Every structure is written in structure tokens, then in C-alpha cells.
C-alpha positions as CSV (number, residue, x, y, z in Angstrom):
1,M,68.2,94.5,64.1
2,V,70.7,94.9,61.4
3,D,73.9,93.9,63.1
4,A,71.8,90.6,64.5
5,T,70.6,89.9,61.0
6,D,74.2,90.3,59.6
7,R,75.5,88.1,62.5
8,A,72.9,85.5,61.9
9,L,72.8,85.0,58.1
10,P,76.3,83.1,57.8
11,L,75.2,81.0,60.7
12,I,71.9,80.1,59.3
13,V,72.3,80.3,55.3
14,G,75.9,80.2,54.6
15,K,79.2,81.6,54.9
16,D,80.4,84.1,52.4
17,T,83.4,81.9,51.9
18,E,81.2,79.4,50.2
19,S,80.7,79.1,46.5
20,E,78.6,76.5,45.7
21,W,74.7,76.3,45.4
22,K,73.3,74.5,48.2
23,R,69.8,73.2,48.6
24,A,68.1,74.4,51.8
25,N,64.2,74.5,52.9
26,A,63.0,77.7,52.5
27,F,60.5,77.8,55.6
28,H,62.8,76.5,58.1
29,T,65.9,78.5,56.9
30,I,63.9,81.7,57.3
31,L,62.2,80.7,60.4
32,S,65.4,79.9,62.2
33,L,67.1,83.2,60.7
34,C,64.1,85.1,62.2
35,S,64.5,83.1,65.4
36,T,68.4,83.9,65.8
37,V,67.9,87.5,65.1
38,A,65.0,87.9,67.7
39,M,66.9,86.4,70.4
40,S,70.0,88.4,69.7
41,V,67.6,91.7,69.9
42,L,66.1,90.4,72.9
43,L,69.2,89.3,75.2
44,G,72.2,90.4,73.1
45,P,74.4,89.3,70.3
46,E,76.3,86.6,72.4
47,F,72.8,84.6,72.3
48,S,72.6,84.2,68.6
49,M,75.0,81.4,69.2
50,D,72.8,79.9,71.8
51,T,71.3,77.3,69.7
52,S,69.8,74.8,72.4
53,L,67.7,78.0,73.6
54,I,66.7,79.1,70.3
55,Q,65.6,75.3,69.3
56,T,63.7,74.9,72.3
57,I,61.9,78.2,72.1
58,M,61.1,77.4,68.3
59,M,59.6,74.3,69.3
60,Y,57.2,76.0,72.2
61,N,56.5,78.8,69.3
62,T,55.5,76.2,66.5
63,A,53.3,74.2,68.8
64,I,51.3,77.0,70.5
65,M,48.6,77.3,67.7
66,P,48.3,73.5,67.2
67,S,47.6,72.9,71.1
68,C,45.1,75.7,71.1
69,A,43.2,74.0,68.2
70,K,43.6,70.6,70.2
71,R,42.0,72.3,72.9
72,T,39.4,74.0,71.4
73,S,38.2,70.9,69.3
74,Y,36.7,69.5,72.4
75,P,33.6,70.8,74.6
76,R,34.6,73.5,76.9
77,I,34.1,71.2,80.0
78,L,37.1,68.7,78.7
79,R,39.6,71.1,77.6
80,P,41.2,71.3,81.4
81,F,41.9,67.7,80.9
82,V,43.0,68.1,77.3
83,W,45.8,70.4,78.5
84,R,46.8,68.3,81.2
85,L,46.8,64.9,79.3
86,S,47.1,65.5,75.4
87,P,50.7,64.7,74.6
88,L,50.7,68.0,72.3
89,C,49.7,70.0,75.2
90,R,52.4,68.3,77.8
91,A,54.9,69.1,75.1
92,V,54.0,72.7,75.0
93,K,54.2,72.9,78.9
94,S,57.6,71.2,78.8
95,D,59.2,73.5,76.2
96,L,58.0,76.3,78.2
97,S,59.5,75.1,81.1
98,K,62.6,74.3,79.6
99,T,62.9,77.8,78.1
100,K,62.3,79.7,81.5
101,I,64.7,77.4,83.0
102,K,67.5,78.8,80.5
103,L,66.2,82.4,80.8
104,I,65.7,83.0,84.4
105,P,69.6,82.7,85.5
106,E,70.3,85.2,82.7
107,I,67.5,87.7,83.8
108,K,68.6,87.5,87.5
109,H,72.4,88.3,86.1
110,R,71.2,91.3,84.3
111,I,69.2,92.4,87.3
112,D,72.4,92.3,89.6
113,I,74.3,94.1,87.0
114,A,71.7,97.0,86.8
115,R,71.6,97.1,90.6
116,S,75.5,97.6,90.7
117,K,75.3,100.2,88.0
118,K,77.9,98.2,86.4
119,G,78.1,97.2,82.7
120,W,75.7,97.9,79.9
121,L,73.1,99.9,81.5
122,E,75.6,102.8,82.2
123,E,75.5,103.5,78.5
124,G,71.9,102.8,77.9
125,P,70.0,99.3,77.2
126,M,72.0,96.8,74.9
127,S,69.0,94.6,74.3
128,L,65.4,94.4,75.1
129,L,65.9,92.7,78.3
130,D,67.7,95.5,79.7
131,G,65.1,97.8,78.6
132,L,62.4,95.8,80.4
133,I,64.3,95.6,83.8
134,E,65.1,99.4,83.6
135,T,61.2,99.6,83.0
136,A,60.5,97.4,85.8
137,F,62.7,99.8,88.1
138,E,60.8,102.7,87.1
139,K,57.5,101.1,87.8
140,G,58.6,99.9,91.1
141,C,58.1,96.2,90.1
142,L,61.8,95.9,91.0
143,S,63.8,97.5,93.5
144,R,66.9,99.4,92.3
145,S,68.8,98.7,95.5
146,S,68.1,95.1,96.5
147,D,65.7,92.0,96.6
148,R,62.5,93.0,98.5
149,G,61.6,89.3,98.4
150,D,59.6,89.3,95.4
151,D,62.5,89.0,92.7
152,D,61.5,85.5,91.7
153,Q,57.9,86.4,90.8
154,Q,59.1,89.4,89.0
155,V,61.8,87.4,87.1
156,A,59.2,84.7,86.1
157,L,57.3,87.6,84.5
158,L,60.2,89.1,82.8
159,A,60.7,85.6,81.3
160,E,57.4,85.4,80.1
161,E,57.6,88.8,78.5
162,I,60.8,87.6,76.9
163,I,59.2,84.4,75.3
164,F,56.0,86.5,74.2
165,Y,58.4,89.1,72.4
166,H,60.4,86.2,70.7
167,F,57.1,84.7,69.2
168,E,55.9,88.2,68.1
169,L,59.4,88.9,66.8
170,S,60.1,85.7,64.7
171,M,57.0,83.8,63.8
172,P,54.7,86.5,62.0
173,V,57.7,88.2,60.5
174,A,59.4,85.0,59.4
175,F,55.8,83.9,57.4
176,F,56.0,87.4,55.8
177,I,59.3,86.9,54.6
178,I,58.9,83.2,53.5
179,F,56.0,84.4,51.2
180,A,58.4,87.3,50.3
181,V,60.9,84.5,49.2
182,Y,58.5,82.4,47.3
183,V,57.4,85.2,45.4
184,I,60.8,86.6,44.3
185,M,61.9,82.9,43.5
186,N,58.9,82.8,41.1
187,N,59.2,86.2,39.8
188,K,62.9,86.8,39.6
189,E,62.8,89.9,37.1
190,Y,62.1,91.9,40.2
191,L,65.7,90.7,41.9
192,T,67.7,93.2,40.1
193,P,65.7,96.2,40.4
194,L,65.1,95.7,44.3
195,R,68.8,95.2,44.6
196,E,69.7,98.3,42.7
197,E,67.2,100.6,44.6
198,I,68.5,99.4,48.1
199,S,72.2,99.8,47.1
200,E,71.2,103.8,46.2
201,A,69.2,104.1,49.3
202,L,72.3,103.1,51.3
203,K,74.3,105.7,49.4
204,L,71.4,108.3,50.5
205,S,71.5,107.2,53.9
206,G,75.4,107.6,54.4
207,G,76.2,104.1,53.6
208,S,74.5,102.3,57.0
209,F,71.5,100.4,56.8
210,T,68.9,102.4,59.0
211,L,65.1,103.3,58.8
212,D,66.0,106.1,56.6
213,T,67.3,103.4,53.9
214,L,63.9,101.8,53.9
215,N,62.4,105.4,53.3
216,H,64.5,105.5,50.1
217,A,63.2,102.0,48.8
218,P,59.5,102.3,47.7
219,K,59.9,99.5,45.2
220,L,61.0,97.3,47.9
221,A,57.7,98.6,49.9
222,S,55.4,98.1,47.0
223,F,56.9,94.4,46.6
224,V,56.4,93.6,49.9
225,K,52.8,94.8,50.2
226,E,51.9,93.2,47.0
227,T,53.3,90.0,48.7
228,C,50.8,90.6,51.3
229,R,47.9,91.3,49.0
230,F,48.3,88.5,46.7
231,F,47.3,85.0,46.9
232,R,47.8,82.5,44.2
233,R,44.7,80.4,43.1
234,V,44.4,76.7,43.6
235,M,46.4,75.2,41.0
236,K,43.9,72.2,40.7
237,P,40.1,72.0,40.4
238,I,38.8,71.2,44.0
239,H,35.4,70.4,45.2
240,L,33.9,71.7,48.7
241,E,30.5,70.1,49.9
242,S,28.2,72.5,50.9
243,I,27.3,72.2,54.6
244,S,24.6,73.9,56.9
245,L,25.9,76.5,59.4
246,S,24.1,78.4,62.0
247,L,25.8,81.3,63.6
248,K,24.9,81.8,67.6
249,P,25.0,85.0,69.3
250,G,28.6,86.0,70.1
251,T,30.0,84.2,66.9
252,I,33.0,86.2,65.8
253,I,32.6,87.0,62.0
254,M,35.9,87.8,60.2
255,A,36.1,89.6,56.8
256,P,37.3,87.4,54.1
257,G,40.7,89.3,53.1
258,R,41.5,86.5,50.7
259,D,38.4,87.3,48.5
260,V,39.0,91.4,49.2
261,H,42.4,91.4,47.5
262,L,41.3,89.2,44.6
263,D,38.3,91.3,43.9
264,P,38.5,93.3,40.5
265,D,36.5,96.2,41.7
266,Y,39.5,96.9,43.9
267,Y,42.3,95.7,42.3
268,D,43.2,95.6,38.3
269,N,44.3,92.3,37.0
270,P,44.0,91.2,40.8
271,T,45.2,87.4,40.1
272,T,48.4,88.6,38.7
273,F,51.5,89.7,40.9
274,N,52.5,93.0,40.3
275,G,55.5,93.9,42.6
276,Y,55.2,97.8,41.6
277,R,51.3,97.8,42.1
278,F,51.8,100.3,45.0
279,Y,54.8,102.2,43.5
280,D,54.2,105.7,42.4
281,A,57.0,106.6,40.0
282,S,56.1,110.1,39.8
283,R,56.6,110.9,43.2
284,G,58.8,108.1,44.1
285,T,56.7,106.6,46.9
286,C,55.0,103.5,47.9
287,T,51.2,104.8,47.9
288,P,49.5,103.9,50.0
289,H,52.1,103.4,52.5
290,I,52.6,99.7,53.1
291,S,51.4,99.6,56.7
292,T,48.2,101.6,55.6
293,T,45.2,99.7,56.2
294,S,42.0,100.1,54.5
295,P,39.0,98.5,53.6
296,T,40.4,97.1,50.4
297,F,43.8,95.8,52.3
298,L,43.2,93.7,55.4
299,T,46.4,91.9,55.9
300,F,46.8,93.8,59.3
301,S,42.9,94.2,59.4
302,H,41.6,97.8,59.5
303,G,40.0,100.1,62.0
304,I,40.0,99.5,65.7
305,S,41.4,96.0,65.2
306,A,44.2,97.0,63.2
307,C,47.5,95.4,63.9
308,P,49.3,97.7,66.3
309,A,52.8,96.6,65.7
310,R,52.2,96.5,61.8
311,V,54.9,99.6,61.0
312,L,57.4,97.7,63.0
313,A,56.6,94.1,61.6
314,T,56.6,95.8,58.0
315,Q,60.3,97.4,58.9
316,I,61.7,94.2,60.0
317,T,60.5,92.3,57.3
318,R,61.9,94.6,54.6
319,T,65.1,94.9,56.3
320,I,65.8,91.2,56.7
321,F,64.4,90.2,53.4
322,I,66.3,92.6,51.5
323,M,69.7,92.1,53.3
324,F,69.3,88.4,52.4
325,L,68.7,89.1,48.7
326,L,71.9,91.5,49.0
327,K,73.9,88.8,50.2
328,Y,72.8,85.8,48.7
329,D,71.7,84.3,45.2
330,V,68.5,82.4,45.4
331,E,66.8,80.0,43.0
332,L,64.0,77.9,43.0
333,A,64.8,74.1,43.6
334,H,61.5,72.7,41.8
335,E,60.8,72.5,38.3
336,E,57.5,74.3,38.9
337,M,56.8,76.4,41.7
338,P,54.5,74.8,44.3
339,V,51.6,76.5,46.0
340,Y,52.7,79.4,48.2
341,G,50.9,78.4,51.2
342,F,47.6,76.8,52.6
343,A,44.4,78.4,54.0
344,N,43.8,77.3,57.7
345,G,40.8,78.6,58.8
346,P,41.1,82.7,58.7
347,A,44.9,82.2,58.4
348,Y,47.0,81.7,55.2
349,L,50.3,79.7,56.2
350,P,53.5,79.1,54.1
351,N,53.8,76.1,52.4
352,P,56.6,74.2,54.6
353,S,57.9,72.1,51.9
354,V,59.3,74.7,49.4
355,M,63.2,74.1,48.6
356,M,65.4,76.7,47.7
357,G,68.9,76.8,45.9
358,V,71.1,79.4,47.8
359,R,74.8,80.6,47.7
360,P,76.7,83.6,48.7
361,R,76.9,86.5,46.3
362,Q,80.3,87.1,45.0
363,K,79.8,90.9,45.8
364,D,78.8,91.9,49.0
365,V,76.9,95.2,48.6
366,L,76.6,96.1,52.0
367,G,80.3,96.2,52.1
368,V,80.6,94.2,55.4
């Protein structure tokens, strides 16, 4: 992940030889960065350069939720027709098909390499795809010796797994990082302390960026956790008409996480961002841990419905976010900070119109 991020940053954000500030859309820049990193982890470093594949799968990812909303806005009996005839749904199916067409030849090639016992798998998996192929061998889904006649079916399933993992590794993580970038641009007093902390953490972990590095960065953990908790209030008065609402049996009821996170009974000065809210200076820890859920911290839900990938998600988020801050100066490209995001039902999504100024830092703290 670290190597993939290190390779992707110059491609997406800017080369370290550049010295001028440039204006960029924060939402699309971070989304492209996370998508490129995810593709490198899934298929291997050479695929971080496959812009056609990355753009196609990003188009598919960004259209999934709107296509679901489109279908569910119609009565159930009409949804199959919407899926077949709606331009949005047809575009989703087209992007999915194009992505599979690009993935399937590479998956077949990797299977052939694994069967011949040559190349990457001799020294262990070099990408998640190689690991998935090895798992398919172990489970008997694929034969190690030759094609039993069902390779095409298994290859198609592997392609769908890669597409699913790309969505999970890029979209939610990107949204976390986008919010963190918005917050750091609006609270620049945290930039230097976070950079200094991670620089010391790198020394303690032997100079290389590892999971142990994150263990030595409790301020970073607290900052990201506070970013997850904090939602900016509406900046201008807004009026919502009261409506009649009846709930049928089986209706899913969700806890109002935004209201809980802004409840003064649970948090002091809840409407004020405090990047060190969860930082315990006496013990040098983030307390509770960034991925710990509770009835008062619902970003990852709680109890049996808690997100199973929250530990991995927070590790990836902190890694990419702090590497971005170490390598680049960043500032808001607006006179005033726009609203961070918008509520869309139970979800809170980043504002896609925020612009940032960015330039490579003169000193690369990572030493690469």
C-alpha cells in the first residue's frame, strides 16, 4: 500500500520537480489517487499506469449507488424494466462489461503462470489477484494442473471479486480522506504537529512506513477519528416542511449518527472541531482507538452490524492521508471554506466542488 501510494502520488497530484502551486479539484484528485492505489494493490504496480482500466472502473463505481436509487424509486414490479431501459442503468452494465473485458485476459494469464509454477507466486503473492488465485486452488475452485472445463466461470467470478474489492478499497476510503483534506485545509494549525509526529514515528519504526508507524502516531489517529465524528452545521437557515410518515413492518430504522456525534451530553463543545479530542497526552494514545465503536461513535455502526473492515479502512486512510501531507503543501482555493458535504438519506457525502491549491514540498520527509 505504501509503495503503491508513493508511485501514485506523482502521477495524480504532481511530480516533485514541480515548484508552483496548482489548482485542483480535491474530490476528484483524491478519488483518482485512491482508485490508482487500489488497482496497484489488486493487480500489481504496472496497472497503476493503465488509465483506461482505472477510468472505466471508476465510472462503474460512481454510478452504482445512483443506479440503485433509480431502480428503487419505482414500484418493485417495474424495476426489471428500469434496469434494462434506463440510460443510467444501461451505462452501469456497459462499464461493468468493459471492465470485465479488460480484466479477464490478465486473470487467465496469472492462472497460467501459477499453474506453470513460474513467476510471482514462487515467492508469494505479489498482488491481491495472485492471492485470490492461490485461494481458488486451495479450495478446489480451480485445478492446479489444467483447465477442467470450468475455468471461464471461475475467471468471471474472480473478475467480479476484483471489481468488488476495488470499490471497497477506493470509494469509502477516498471519502474519508477527502473529508480529512477538507478539515486540514480549514484547520491548518494541525499541519505541522501531524507532520512532526509522523516524522518521529518513522524514526521509531526504522525509517520505513509500516503499520508500526501508525501505532506511534496517536495525534493522527485522533485527528482522523474527529474528522469521522464532526459534521459542519448548515451555514444558512433552511426550512423543512413537516410530513406524515408511517412505517410498515420490516422497515429498516437507522440510528441518527450525525445527531449523536453532535450531542453535548456525549461530547464537550460538539460543534467545534478538535483534532486532539481523542488524544490522551499522558499515555500517548488515541483513546478510544480510532476503529473502536460505541453507542456514541457510530461512523462504523456498532454491535453486530459494525463494519468488519473498519480497522483496515482506518489504516489505509491514515497512510494515504499523511503521505499526501508529507509530500505536498495544500491550501484552500476558496475565499471561504464551502460546506464539507451533503446529507443523502443516511449517508453524508463529500462536497465534490471544493478546490485546493497544491504543490510538492521542498523537503520530502519520507526520503524517497
